[in-house]
N, C-alpha and C positions, 0 to 999 in steps of 0.2 A: 411463400408469398401467396396472396389471395386476391381475387378480384370480384368476389361474389357475395359481399357482405351487406349488412344493414346499418343504417345510422343508429348509433348506440346511446347517444345522450340527447336529452331534450334540446331542441334547436336554440331556444332562448338561453339556456345554460351555457351551451358551447359558444354562442355569439358573445355572451358576456365575458367568458374567460378569454376569448381571443381579443376582444376590445380592451380588456384590462391589461393584458400582457403587452399589447402594442402601445398603449398609452404609457406604460412604465418604460418601454424601450425608448419612446420618443423623449420622455423626461430625462432618462439617463443619458441619452446622446446629447441633449441640449445642455446638460450640466457638465459635459465633458468627462464623464466617468469612464475609466478604462479598466482592464483586467490584466492580471499577470499571464493569462493563457494567451498564446500567440494568436489563436484564431479570433480573439475578441479585440485585437488592436485595430481591426477594420470596423467601419461604421456598420451597425446592424442593418440588415436588409430583409424585407418581407417578400416572399415569393409564394405563389400558389403551387401546391404539389399534390401528387397522388401518393397516398400513404397506405402501404399494406403491412402485413405482419408475418413473422415466421418464428419457429420455436424448436424445441428439443427434438420433436418427432419428425421434423422435416428432413433431418439428416439420416443417412444410412451408413452404418448403424446409428441409432439415435445418439445425439451428443450436441456439443456446443462449439465444434471446430469451425473456424472461419478461414477465409482466404488470406487475411492480412494481419490479424491481431490476436492469434492464439484462440482463447476460449471466449465466446460471446458472454457478456455479463453487464452488470451495472444496476444501480438503484434509481437512476434518473435525476440525481442532483448535479450541480455544475461540476463538483469535484469528482463525481463518480457517474458519468453519463452512461447511458445504455448503448450497447452496440447497435448500429444499423448497417444494412447492406445497400449498396447502390453501384454506380459505375464511377471508377476513380477519376475519369476525365470530367465527370459531372460534379462530383464531390471528392476532392483529394483525400487520401487516407489521413485520418486525424481531424477532419473537419467537424466542428461542433455546431449543432443546431438546437433550437428549442421549438417544441411542438405544443402550442397553446391548448389544443384540443384535449390532450391528456396531461398537460402541465408537467412536462419532463424534458430534460436535456438528453441528447443522443450524440454519439460520436461515430464517424464513418470507420468501419473496420472489416467489412466483408463484401463479397461480390454478389450482385443480383443480376442475372442474365436478362430478365425481362426489363429491368431498369436500364440496362445498357441498350437494349433494342429500342426502347421508348425514347432514349436520348439521341442516339445516333441516326435513327431513321424512322420509318413508320412501324412502330412496334405493336404488340398485341393490344396495348391500351391507348395508343396515340403517338404523337411525335411528328417530326423530330423536335428535340429540345423540350420534351415533357419531363418536368421534374418528377422523379419517382424514387421513393425510399421504402425499404422493407425493414420494419422495426422488430427487434428481438423481444419476445415476451417470456422466454424461459420455458418452464413447464416440466422440468425434471421431477419425476416422482408423481406427477399428476396423472389423471385419467386421460389416456391418449385422445379419445374422441372429444373430450371437453377442451383440451388444449387446441386441437385443430379447429374446432368450432368457434372457440374464442378468437382465434386469428381472423376467421371470416366475419364474425360478428363485429369486430372492431373496424375492419376495412369498410370504407364508406363508398357505396356505389349504388347502381340501380339494376340489380340482376333480375332475371338472366339476360345476357346480351346487352347490358346497359352501359352507358358511358361512365367512366370513373368520376367520382366527385372530387374536385380539387379543393383543398383546404389550406389556410395560411400556415406558413412555416417561417421561422426567423433564423436567418443566417448570421453568423458572428454575433451571437446574443451577449448581452451583459450577464454578469454572474448572479444577479439578485432577483431574478424573475420567480414568481411563485411556483413551488414544486408540490405536487400531490404525493402523499405518502402511500396511497393505495397502489399495490403492484398491478401491473398489466394482467398477470395471471398469478393467482395464489395456489400453489401446488398442494398446500395443506387442506384447503377447502374446495378446490376446483372452481373457485370463483373468478369470473372474468370482470375486468375493469368496468365500473359503471353498471354492472349487472347485464352486460351485453349478451344477447342471445341471437341465434340464427333463426330464420324462417325456412319453411320447406315449400318448394314449388312442385306441382304435379303436372305432367304433360308429356308430349312427345317431341322428338328432335328430328327435324326434316332437313336433309341435305339439299343445299341450294342448287347444286349441279344436277343431281340425279332425281330429286324429288322423293327419294326413298327415306325411310325412317329407321332409327335404331330400334331393334326389336329383340326381346327375350323370346326366342322362337319356341322353345319347348314348353314354356309356362310352368316349368317344374320348380318346386321350392327347394330342390336338392342342389347343392353347390356343383359348379362345373358347367352350368348352363351357358352355351356360347351366345355371343351377341352377333347379330347379322344386320345387314341393311336390306329391308324388304319394302314392298309397296305400302305406302301409308294407308291405314284403314281405321284409325282411331279405336283399335281394339285394346283390350287390357294388356296384351303383350307389348304394346308400345307405350304404355303409361308408366313412366319412370319418375321417381321422386329425386329431387336434388336438395340436399340439406348441407349447406356450408361448403364442404369439400367432397361430399360423398353422394354418388348415384346409387339408389337402392331400388330393389324390386323383390317383393315377397321375402323381406328380411335378409336379403343377400346384397352384397356390395359389388359394384362394377370394379373389375380388377384387370390391370395390365398383366398379361401372362407371357413369359418368354424373355428373349434377350432385349437389350437396349433398343435396337433398331428394327427387330423383326417380331415385335410383340403382337399378340392377338388379345381379344377381349372375352371375358366371361364373367358370370356372376358367381361370387365365392362367399364363403363364410366371412362375415365382417370382422376385421381385426383392427382397423384404423391405421394400418401401416402405409408406407409410402407408395405401394403398388395400387392402393385404393384411393389415393388423393387426387382430385381433379379441380380444375378451375374453368369457368366459362368466361372467355375474354370478350371485350366489347366489340371485336371484329367478327364475332360469331364462331370463332374456333373453340374447340374443347381440348384443353391441354392436360396431359399427364404431367403433374407438377415435378415429379422426380427427375425427368430428363427433358422437360420442355418439348415434348413431341405431341403432335395433335392428331386427333382421330380423323381419318379420311375414308370416303366411300369410293373405292376404285372398282368400277364395274360390278357393284354389288358385294364386293369383298372388303371387309374392314381392314384397313392398314394404318400404319403410323407415318406421318409426314412432318416436315418442318412446320412451324407455326406461322409462317408467312401466309397471310390470307390469300386463298384461292378458292374457286367454287367447290372443289371436291372436298375441302376440309372446313367449309363454313356451314353452320347449322342454324336453323331457325327454330326457336322454341314456340310451340303451340300449346296453350294452357289446356288442362284436362277439361273435356266437354266442348271445347271450341272446334270449329270446322275450318 
């Protein structure tokens, strides 16, 4: 799942697709049309939801395993909906939805921890009762960086540290809504739906509690460079790039190193693997996606903590060149 992406389609095009789908839903409901699928015996309902994406390389080892439905899959038609992850008290397993922004059907079949946190309390993206779905894009056989960056590019928000953008979602949809044949990610060509691309931000990350900044202390281009919290000075050592899901400096990637709960940070050779995948949440926390643990400054020492917002794990982004 990702929270750091860019709007990927022309706003007028998206608005038109949403309006057309909702108009068709209204017409279908007015005509009394029903479907054989149990989920569609209810009247269609529109909700605003935060929609993120995940794929093959988010699992360790890479794969399609899910919590409730075997292997994530689907082409996006009503008869073959794509798997999505969420919280089963928010969307019961088997719930079918239609997402007008990408013109595809999805079915609940996997667990998303951030979605659960956003629904049950004050999660990384908001809440309680914030609708949050994580949509499967596949990616098997594709370039790992392209798959991860596609996930981020499709996610709509205002990064870094921005509020998630809520977009319309149709619950209990009729079966005859328009379906796009374009895959969310095409592993043969490494093409992302709609030509979506991520952007790169450059700047420093300042801890709200201590006022210290994440720093590549040695300034070395060699892998293994440790990351520390040091007094902010707007130097090159604090200038870190963020591209979709990867923090980079001198062609190296920020990496969680060590065990699940006792990890440290360093800059390592970029592989695109799960130990290098990060997200910047709207509450200012920086989460290691693999275990949903967040970077904290504890007395100048970088540690990992829960992602519940607190001053020692909240970071303010300051753009390159700004004071």
